[in-house]
C-alpha positions in Angstrom: 17.7 23.3 -30.4 18.6 20.0 -29.1 18.7 21.5 -25.7 15.4 23.2 -26.3 13.8 20.2 -27.1 15.1 18.4 -23.8 13.7 21.2 -21.9 10.2 21.2 -23.8 10.2 17.3 -22.9 11.0 17.7 -19.4 8.5 20.6 -19.1 5.9 18.1 -20.3 7.0 15.4 -18.0 6.6 17.7 -15.1 3.3 18.9 -16.1 2.0 15.5 -16.6 2.9 14.7 -13.1 0.2 14.4 -10.4 0.2 16.0 -7.2 1.3 13.6 -4.1 -1.2 12.3 -2.0 1.2 10.8 0.4 4.5 12.8 1.4 6.9 11.3 3.8 9.7 13.4 4.8 13.1 12.3 6.4 11.0 9.7 8.5 12.3 7.3 11.2 11.1 5.0 13.9 13.1 3.8 17.0 11.6 1.1 19.3 14.3 1.2 21.9 17.6 0.6 20.4 16.2 -0.8 17.4 15.7 1.1 14.3 12.8 0.0 12.4 12.8 2.9 9.8 15.6 5.3 9.2 15.5 8.5 7.4 13.1 7.5 4.6 11.9 10.3 2.0 9.3 9.5 -0.7 6.3 10.8 -2.3 3.2 9.0 -3.7 1.4 10.6 -6.5 -2.4 10.6 -6.6 -4.2 7.9 -8.9 -1.5 5.4 -8.9 -0.2 2.3 -7.5 3.1 2.2 -5.4 4.4 -1.0 -4.3 6.5 -1.4 -1.3 9.0 -4.6 -1.4 12.0 -5.7 0.4 13.5 -8.3 2.8 11.8 -9.6 5.8 12.2 -7.2 8.7 12.9 -4.2 6.6 10.7 -1.9 8.4 8.0 -2.1 5.6 4.9 -2.9 8.0 6.3 -0.2 10.5 6.4 2.4 7.5 2.8 1.4 6.3 1.6 1.8 10.1 3.0 5.2 10.4 1.2 6.7 7.2 -2.0 5.0 8.7 -1.7 6.6 12.1 -1.3 3.5 13.8 2.4 4.0 14.8 3.8 7.6 15.8 7.2 8.6 13.8 10.2 9.1 16.1 11.1 11.9 13.9 10.2 13.4 10.4 6.9 14.3 9.1 4.2 12.6 7.2 1.3 14.1 5.2 -1.7 12.3 3.6 -3.6 14.6 1.4 -1.9 17.6 3.2 -2.7 16.2 6.7 -0.2 15.5 9.2 -0.6 12.0 10.6 0.3 13.0 14.2 -1.4 16.4 14.4 -4.2 15.6 12.1 -4.8 12.1 12.7 -8.7 12.1 12.7 -8.3 14.0 9.3 -6.1 11.4 7.9 -8.3 8.6 9.3 -11.2 9.9 6.8 -9.2 9.9 3.7 -7.3 6.3 3.9 -8.2 2.9 4.1 -6.0 0.7 6.1 -5.9 -3.0 5.8 -3.3 -4.8 7.8 -1.8 -8.1 7.4 -4.6 -9.7 9.7 -7.6 -7.9 9.2 -10.1 -7.9 11.9 -13.1 -9.6 10.4 -15.6 -11.3 12.7 -15.7 -14.8 11.9 -19.0 -15.6 13.6 -20.7 -12.9 11.3 -21.9 -13.4 7.8 -20.6 -11.2 4.8 -23.2 -8.8 5.0 -23.1 -8.5 8.7 -19.1 -7.7 8.9 -19.9 -5.0 6.0 -22.7 -3.5 8.0 -20.6 -3.4 11.2 -18.3 -1.5 9.3 -20.9 1.0 7.9 -22.2 1.6 11.4 -18.7 2.9 12.5 -18.7 5.2 9.7 -22.5 6.2 10.2 -23.7 5.2 6.8 -27.2 5.1 6.6 -30.4 4.8 4.6 -30.4 4.5 0.8 -26.8 5.3 0.7 -25.8 2.3 2.9 -27.9 0.0 0.5 -25.8 1.5 -2.5 -22.6 0.9 -1.1 -23.4 -2.4 0.2 -24.4 -3.4 -3.4 -21.4 -1.7 -4.9 -18.6 -2.9 -2.8 -19.9 -6.3 -2.5 -20.7 -6.4 -6.2 -17.2 -5.4 -7.7 -15.6 -7.9 -5.4 -18.0 -10.8 -6.4 -19.3 -11.6 -3.2 -23.0 -10.6 -3.6 -23.9 -14.2 -4.1 -22.4 -15.1 -0.8 -23.5 -12.4 1.7 -25.2 -14.8 4.1 -22.0 -17.0 4.5 -20.1 -16.7 7.6 -16.5 -15.1 7.2 -15.2 -17.8 9.1 -16.2 -20.3 6.3 -14.4 -18.0 3.5 -11.5 -19.0 1.3 -8.3 -17.0 2.1 -9.1 -15.0 -1.2 -12.8 -14.2 -0.3 -11.7 -13.0 3.3 -9.1 -10.7 1.7 -11.8 -9.2 -0.8 -14.2 -9.0 2.2 -11.6 -7.0 4.1 -11.1 -4.7 1.1 -14.8 -4.2 0.9 -14.7 -3.1 4.7 -12.0 -0.7 4.4 -13.7 0.9 1.3 -17.3 1.7 2.5 -16.4 5.0 3.7 -14.8 5.9 0.2 -11.3 6.7 1.2 -9.2 8.3 -1.3 -5.9 6.3 -0.5 -5.7 2.6 0.2 -3.0 1.2 2.6 -2.3 -2.4 2.3 0.2 -4.6 4.1 0.8 -8.0 2.0 -3.0 -8.4 1.4 -2.5 -11.3 -0.9 0.0 -13.3 1.3 -0.6 -17.0 1.3 -3.7 -16.4 -1.1 -3.9 -19.0 -4.2 -2.7 -17.4 -7.7 -6.3 -17.2 -9.2 -7.4 -15.2 -6.0 -4.3 -13.0 -6.2 -5.1 -12.1 -9.7 -8.6 -11.0 -8.8 -7.6 -9.1 -6.1 -5.1 -7.4 -8.3 -7.8 -6.9 -11.0 -9.8 -5.0 -8.2 -7.1 -2.7 -7.5 -6.6 -1.9 -11.3 -10.2 -1.1 -11.3 -9.9 1.3 -8.3 -6.8 2.9 -9.8 -8.6 3.7 -12.9 -11.6 5.4 -11.1 -8.9 7.5 -9.2 -7.8 5.6 -6.3 -4.3 6.1 -4.8 -2.9 2.7 -3.5 0.4 2.0 -1.4 0.6 -1.8 -1.1 3.4 -3.8 0.3 4.0 -7.6 -1.6 6.1 -10.6 -1.1 5.2 -11.2 -4.8 7.2 -9.6 -7.5 5.1 -10.3 -10.1 2.6 -8.1 -8.2 5.5 -5.5 -8.1 5.5 -5.5 -11.8 2.0 -4.2 -11.7 2.9 -1.0 -9.9 3.6 2.3 -11.4 6.3 2.9 -8.8 8.4 0.6 -6.7 10.1 1.5 -3.2 12.6 -1.1 -2.3 13.5 -1.3 1.6 16.2 -3.2 3.4 17.5 -2.8 6.8 15.3 0.1 7.6 16.4 2.0 4.8 15.2 2.8 1.2 17.6 1.3 -1.7 15.7 2.5 -4.5 12.5 4.2 -5.6 11.5 3.8 -9.7 9.3 2.1 -12.0 9.7 -1.9 -12.0 11.3 -1.5 -15.4 13.8 1.0 -14.1 14.6 -1.3 -11.0 15.1 -4.2 -13.4 17.3 -2.4 -15.6 20.0 -4.8 -16.9 19.1 -8.0 -14.8 17.0 -11.0 -15.9 14.1 -10.3 -14.0 12.8 -8.1 -10.9 13.6 -10.8 -8.4 17.3 -10.7 -9.5 17.5 -7.1 -9.4 16.1 -6.7 -5.9 18.2 -9.5 -4.7 21.6 -8.0 -6.2 20.8 -4.7 -4.8 20.3 -6.2 -1.2 23.4 -8.5 -1.5 25.3 -5.4 -2.5 24.6 -3.4 0.2 25.0 -6.2 3.1 28.4 -7.0 1.4 29.3 -3.2 1.6 28.3 -3.2 5.7 30.4 -6.5 6.2 33.5 -4.9 4.5 33.3 -1.9 6.3 33.0 -3.7 9.6 29.4 -3.0 10.4 27.8 -6.8 9.5 30.4 -8.4 11.7 
């Protein structure tokens, strides 16, 4: 009876799982003799927020750029909504919004003009253009500032404008590379409030962050170090018996480094 209950519970968990929107299978990326990403495998369920955390130089940006079709994997397969990022690049671009660390806003253009530029790229016209302009500037609280030049915006407002620009074509998935780096705490919270609202509306979000308080807001965390994945779990599971998420991450990374040194790889 006990085993049957376990099976039932396991079945309920399996049925509750959403299908993956992003699938990464045994992916590596080499730049000459440098291995930036080494044999990583994971999946991101539709309608969830997954966070990518780890040490500097771990390969996080390279991994995100491969998913966003900006960098070609050396080996392995990446599927986004069933489309291969190498062989079906145009199809992938239709379903993702990618925001790099330095997003290409035009500093001399106003908020409205920057958004218009991106809607021109995606061929959004007529009443739909006006609807999306009002919607994406509205939920990011930028409507009162539409005539302000991007170069005159605060760091937080620039990031919210960048997010609005990558959302105008209404992608299924967002790929964000440290979008709140250097932004003040209030603006960071406002940005994550927007992400939480998009998740409630069904958006799939994969975001790298240097702030572990943001990592705690994610459904799943992927911890990277030295081009490899050390852990894939919920924030609570990664923290486990440690005082907080930061201590858990540091201990895991140091343990790996110590093992490499003892084996002669780190000397």
